[in-house]
C-alpha positions in Angstrom: 115.0 105.4 79.8 116.7 102.1 80.7 117.0 101.3 77.0 119.0 104.5 76.4 121.3 103.9 79.4 121.8 100.3 78.4 122.8 101.4 74.9 124.9 104.3 76.1 126.8 102.1 78.6 127.5 99.4 76.0 130.6 97.4 77.0 132.1 100.2 79.1 133.0 99.5 82.7 131.6 102.9 83.9 129.5 105.6 82.2 132.5 107.5 80.8 134.8 104.5 80.1 137.1 102.5 82.3 137.5 105.2 85.0 134.9 106.0 87.5 133.6 109.6 87.6 131.2 111.4 90.0 128.2 110.9 87.7 128.5 107.1 88.2 127.5 107.6 91.8 124.4 109.6 90.7 123.4 106.9 88.2 124.0 104.2 90.8 121.7 106.1 93.3 119.0 106.5 90.7 119.1 102.8 89.8 119.1 101.9 93.4 115.9 104.0 93.9 114.3 102.4 90.8 114.9 99.0 92.3 112.6 100.0 95.2 109.7 100.2 92.8 110.5 96.8 91.3 113.3 94.6 92.6 114.0 93.0 89.2 113.7 96.2 87.1 117.2 95.7 85.7 116.8 92.1 84.7 116.1 93.0 81.1 119.2 95.2 80.8 122.3 93.0 81.3 124.9 95.8 80.9 123.1 98.1 83.2 122.6 95.3 85.8 126.3 94.4 85.6 127.2 98.1 86.0 124.9 98.4 89.0 126.5 95.4 90.6 130.0 96.6 89.8 129.3 99.9 91.5 127.6 98.3 94.4 130.6 96.0 95.0 133.2 98.8 95.1 134.9 98.4 98.5 134.3 102.1 99.5 130.7 102.0 98.5 130.2 98.6 100.3 131.6 100.3 103.4 129.1 103.2 103.1 126.1 101.0 102.2 126.8 98.9 105.3 127.3 101.9 107.6 125.0 103.7 110.0 125.6 106.9 107.9 123.5 105.5 105.0 119.8 106.1 105.3 118.1 103.5 103.1 114.6 104.7 103.9 112.8 107.1 103.5 114.3 108.3 100.2 112.1 111.3 99.7 110.5 114.0 101.9 107.7 112.9 104.2 104.9 114.2 102.0 105.9 112.1 99.0 103.4 109.5 97.9 106.2 106.9 97.6 109.4 106.7 99.6 108.5 109.5 102.0 107.1 107.6 104.9 105.7 104.2 106.0 107.4 100.9 105.7 110.1 100.3 103.0 109.5 97.7 100.3 109.9 94.1 101.5 112.9 93.5 99.2 114.9 96.5 100.6 
């Protein structure tokens, strides 16, 4: 999947080009969740990693990520085998 996203993104700033669209936030959230499984999961995908960091550093998103409104953990319902309960990964 990451190979396809890397290829699709190419040199674009955002998924649909130079302008940010709603789906960019969905992709960002998915990538953020994948990073919970393995912190360096994007290291082999330079365009995708740069995209993730570009999204993460948007001032408005930075404000949200640092706010009490954001719930970083759990990410799934309590019955989920991963992300539903217990302690978050150490790198979170």
